C-alpha positions in Angstrom: 8.2 8.0 -12.9 11.7 7.8 -14.4 14.2 10.3 -15.6 16.6 12.7 -13.8 16.6 15.9 -15.9 16.1 19.3 -14.3 17.7 21.2 -11.5 18.5 19.3 -8.4 18.0 20.6 -4.9 20.6 20.0 -2.1 20.9 16.4 -1.2 21.5 16.4 2.6 19.9 13.0 2.7 19.9 10.1 0.2 17.0 11.7 -1.7 17.1 14.3 -4.3 14.2 16.8 -4.2 12.3 18.4 -7.0 9.6 21.1 -6.7 8.0 23.2 -9.3 7.8 26.0 -6.7 11.6 26.5 -7.2 11.0 28.1 -10.7 8.7 30.9 -11.9 5.0 29.9 -12.3 5.1 30.2 -16.1 8.0 27.7 -16.3 6.7 25.1 -13.8 5.1 22.6 -16.1 8.0 22.6 -18.6 10.3 22.1 -15.6 8.3 19.0 -14.5 8.3 17.6 -18.0 12.0 18.0 -18.1 12.4 15.8 -15.0 10.4 13.0 -16.5 12.1 12.7 -19.9 10.8 9.2 -20.5 7.1 10.1 -20.2 4.9 12.2 -22.4 3.2 14.6 -20.0 0.2 16.9 -20.4 -2.1 18.7 -18.0 -5.8 17.8 -17.6 -6.7 21.5 -17.6 -4.8 23.7 -20.0 -4.8 26.7 -17.6 -2.8 24.7 -15.1 0.3 25.0 -17.3 0.8 28.5 -16.0 1.0 27.6 -12.4 1.7 23.8 -12.1 2.4 22.4 -8.6 4.3 19.2 -8.1 6.9 17.7 -5.7 9.1 14.7 -6.0 11.6 12.9 -3.7 13.8 10.6 -5.8 16.5 8.0 -5.0 18.5 6.1 -7.5 20.0 2.8 -6.2 23.3 1.5 -7.5 21.5 -1.5 -9.1 19.3 0.8 -11.3 16.3 0.6 -9.1 14.6 3.9 -8.1 12.3 5.0 -5.3 10.0 8.0 -5.6 7.5 9.9 -3.6 5.4 12.2 -5.8 2.4 14.4 -5.6 1.3 16.7 -8.5 -1.6 18.5 -10.1 -3.7 16.4 -12.4 -1.7 15.2 -15.5 -2.1 12.8 -18.4 1.0 10.6 -18.7 1.9 8.4 -21.7 4.5 5.8 -20.8 6.9 3.5 -22.8 9.3 6.0 -24.4 12.1 4.5 -22.3 14.5 1.8 -23.6 14.9 0.5 -20.1 13.2 -2.7 -19.1 11.7 -2.3 -15.6 8.7 -3.2 -13.5 7.1 -0.5 -11.4 5.4 -1.0 -8.0 3.0 1.8 -7.2 1.1 2.5 -4.0 -1.6 5.2 -4.3 -1.7 7.5 -1.2 -4.4 9.9 -2.2 -6.8 10.7 -5.0 -7.1 8.3 -8.0 -5.4 7.5 -11.3 -7.1 5.9 -14.3 -4.8 3.5 -16.2 -5.4 2.3 -19.7 -3.0 -0.3 -21.2 -2.2 -1.1 -24.8 -4.4 -4.1 -24.5 -7.4 -1.8 -23.7 -7.5 -2.8 -20.1 -8.7 0.1 -17.9 -8.3 0.2 -14.2 -8.9 3.0 -11.7 -6.4 2.9 -8.7 -7.2 4.5 -5.4 -5.7 4.1 -1.9 -8.0 1.2 -1.3 -6.5 -0.7 -4.3 -3.3 -1.6 -2.5 -0.2 -2.3 -4.6 -0.3 -2.0 -8.4 2.5 -3.6 -10.5 3.1 -2.2 -14.0 5.2 -3.5 -16.9 7.3 -0.5 -17.7 7.9 -1.7 -21.3 4.3 -1.7 -22.2 2.6 1.5 -23.7 0.0 2.8 -21.3 -1.8 6.1 -20.5 -2.7 7.3 -17.0 -5.0 10.2 -16.0 -4.5 11.4 -12.4 -7.1 13.1 -10.1 -5.7 14.6 -6.9 -3.1 11.7 -7.0 0.0 11.1 -4.9 1.9 7.9 -4.7 5.1 6.2 -3.7 6.7 4.0 -6.3 9.6 1.6 -6.8 11.0 0.7 -10.2 13.1 -2.5 -10.5 15.1 -3.6 -13.6 13.7 -6.7 -15.1 17.1 -8.4 -15.0 16.8 -8.5 -11.2 13.7 -10.7 -11.5 13.8 -14.5 -11.8 14.5 -15.6 -15.4 11.3 -15.2 -17.5 9.1 -14.3 -14.5 8.1 -10.8 -15.7 7.4 -12.2 -19.2 5.0 -14.9 -18.0 1.6 -14.2 -19.7 -0.4 -14.9 -16.6 1.3 -12.4 -14.4 1.6 -9.2 -16.4 -0.5 -10.3 -19.3 -2.4 -7.0 -19.4 0.6 -4.9 -18.3 -0.9 -4.6 -14.8 -1.1 -6.8 -11.8 -2.6 -6.3 -8.3 -0.9 -8.6 -5.7 -3.2 -10.0 -3.0 -3.0 -7.7 0.0 -1.3 -10.2 2.4 2.0 -11.8 2.9 5.0 -10.1 1.2 2.8 -7.6 -0.5 1.6 -6.4 2.9 5.2 -6.1 4.1 6.2 -4.2 1.0 3.3 -1.8 1.4 4.4 -1.0 4.9 8.0 -0.7 3.8 7.2 1.8 1.0 5.1 4.0 3.3 7.9 3.9 6.0 10.5 5.0 3.5 8.4 7.9 2.4 7.6 9.0 5.9 11.2 8.8 7.0 12.8 10.2 3.9 13.9 13.5 5.5 15.7 11.6 8.3 17.5 9.0 6.1 21.1 9.7 5.1 22.7 8.2 2.0 23.6 4.9 3.6 20.3 4.4 5.4 18.4 5.2 2.2 20.4 2.6 0.3 19.7 0.0 3.0 16.0 0.5 3.2 15.5 0.8 -0.6 17.6 -2.4 -1.2 15.4 -4.1 1.3 12.2 -2.9 -0.5 13.6 -4.2 -3.8 14.3 -7.6 -2.3 10.7 -7.8 -0.9 9.2 -6.6 -4.2 11.2 -9.3 -6.1 9.9 -11.9 -3.6 6.4 -10.6 -4.0 6.4 -11.3 -7.7 8.2 -14.6 -7.3 5.4 -15.7 -4.8 2.7 -14.5 -7.2 4.4 -16.5 -10.0 4.4 -19.6 -7.8 0.7 -19.1 -7.1 -0.2 -19.1 -10.7 -0.9 -22.8 -10.5 -3.8 -22.2 -8.1 -7.3 -22.4 -9.6 -9.2 -19.1 -10.0 -11.5 -20.1 -7.2 -8.6 -20.7 -4.8 -7.1 -17.3 -5.7 -10.5 -15.6 -5.2 -11.0 -17.3 -1.8 -7.5 -16.2 -0.6 -8.3 -12.6 -1.6 -11.6 -12.9 0.2 -9.9 -14.2 3.3 -7.3 -11.3 3.3 -10.1 -8.8 2.7 -12.2 -10.2 5.5 -9.2 -10.1 8.0 -8.6 -6.5 7.0 -12.3 -5.6 7.4 -12.3 -7.1 10.8 -9.3 -5.1 12.0 -10.8 -1.9 10.7 -14.2 -2.4 12.4 -13.2 -4.0 15.7 -14.7 -1.0 17.5 -18.2 -1.7 16.1 -20.3 -3.8 18.5 -22.5 -4.9 15.5 -19.6 -6.5 13.7 -20.8 -10.0 12.7 -20.0 -12.6 10.1 -23.2 -11.7 8.2 -22.1 -8.1 8.0 -18.6 -9.1 6.9 -20.0 -11.4 4.2 -22.4 -8.7 3.0 -19.5 -6.1 2.8 -17.4 -8.6 0.7 -20.3 -9.7 -1.5 -20.3 -13.4 -0.6 -22.5 -15.7 1.5 -21.9 -16.2 5.2 -21.6 -20.0 4.6 -18.9 -19.4 2.0 -17.0 -17.1 4.4 -17.2 -19.8 7.1 -15.7 -22.3 4.7 -12.8 -20.0 3.8 -12.0 -19.4 7.5 -12.3 -23.1 8.3 -9.6 -23.9 5.7 -7.3 -21.6 7.7 -8.3 -23.3 11.0 -9.9 -20.0 12.1 -13.3 -19.0 13.4 -14.7 -15.6 12.5 -16.2 -14.9 15.9 -13.0 -16.0 17.7 -10.9 -13.7 15.4 -13.1 -10.8 16.3 -12.9 -11.5 20.0 -9.1 -12.0 19.9 -8.7 -8.8 17.9 -10.8 -6.8 20.4 -9.0 -8.3 23.4 -5.6 -7.6 21.9 -6.6 -4.0 21.2 -8.0 -3.7 24.7 -4.7 -5.0 26.2 -2.8 -2.4 24.3 -5.0 0.4 25.4 -4.9 -0.7 29.0 -1.2 -0.4 28.9 -0.8 2.7 26.7 -3.8 4.8 27.8 -3.7 4.9 31.7 -6.1 7.8 31.9 -8.9 5.9 30.0 -11.6 4.4 32.1 -12.2 0.7 31.6 -15.7 1.6 30.3 -14.2 3.7 27.6 -11.8 1.0 26.5 -14.7 -1.5 26.4 -16.6 0.8 24.1 -13.6 1.6 21.9 -13.0 -2.1 21.4 -16.6 -3.0 20.4 -17.8 -4.8 23.5 -21.5 -4.6 24.3 -20.9 -3.5 27.9 -18.2 -3.1 30.4 -19.3 -6.3 32.2 -19.1 -8.3 28.9 -15.6 -6.8 28.4 -14.5 -7.8 31.9 -15.9 -11.3 31.6 -14.2 -11.9 28.2 -10.9 -10.4 29.4 -10.9 -12.5 32.5 -11.7 -15.7 30.6 -8.8 -15.0 28.2 -6.2 -13.6 30.5 -7.1 -15.0 33.9 -7.5 -11.6 35.6 -9.7 -8.5 35.3 -8.8 -5.5 33.1 -8.1 -3.4 36.2 -5.8 -6.1 37.7 -4.0 -6.3 34.3 -3.5 -2.5 34.2 -2.2 -2.5 37.8 0.2 -5.3 36.9 1.5 -3.3 33.9 2.2 -0.3 36.2 4.2 -2.4 38.6 6.6 -3.5 35.8 
């Protein structure tokens, strides 16, 4: 999403705001197209031209990077009318968008997809469905020499970084900027967007360095990251086991054990540590919750099993731990 045409709203923060609700219903889609002068836009349903709803918060950094937070009715977008050379990092927040590149690669992106990196110089078409996203565009000149042009990285015009390391930090950063956009003044906006740009550049540099890894190694690293995320999301389930994790990820339990062993980790120990960490946080932050409820919320089979595991790890009972927190 690039381009700055159209009428701007007041800029009391570092962001400029655009909303189709600021113009008569019959003019809304033309207004939205005018904002995105480098994209061919059309609506998925012709009748939506008469009452098109869309909102955008946009920031232009001094180095040519942009940050945007956008939601709109369903549109078909055809990219690559711009003479600018940039890379776009997009994080889908809701709905889905189907992307087709000039090399006939098709990918559907949803909130579960994580970050998607697009080569802004490549022709591609997107079709949105209830889609909202945050995005960051970065001029290619800010990347390491030749990095964005390496065939292995953006060979198809699209790249999905593994969801750990710098990519995970960048994801959190983009969401934070979007959530805090109304409270950020011009200086604060510049600081956080510049930080996001640095992290994004580092994410691509790390991905470039990893190109030397074999496909199996890359696949195993992605499986490890996915398994860790699955564990964190299901800590409250008492039936969380290595077999269930392997089944959810589509691999064998033995292969999952080998992947964790290479990281000097045990699956069962990671589950226990995650549950106990969550329990400690709840004991401190939810003083009105009974220990039995915390045990259930953290996936322990019974309060006694929780108390035993907590005492073995921390040297005191959950109740004693909570009392100690109160005395501090």
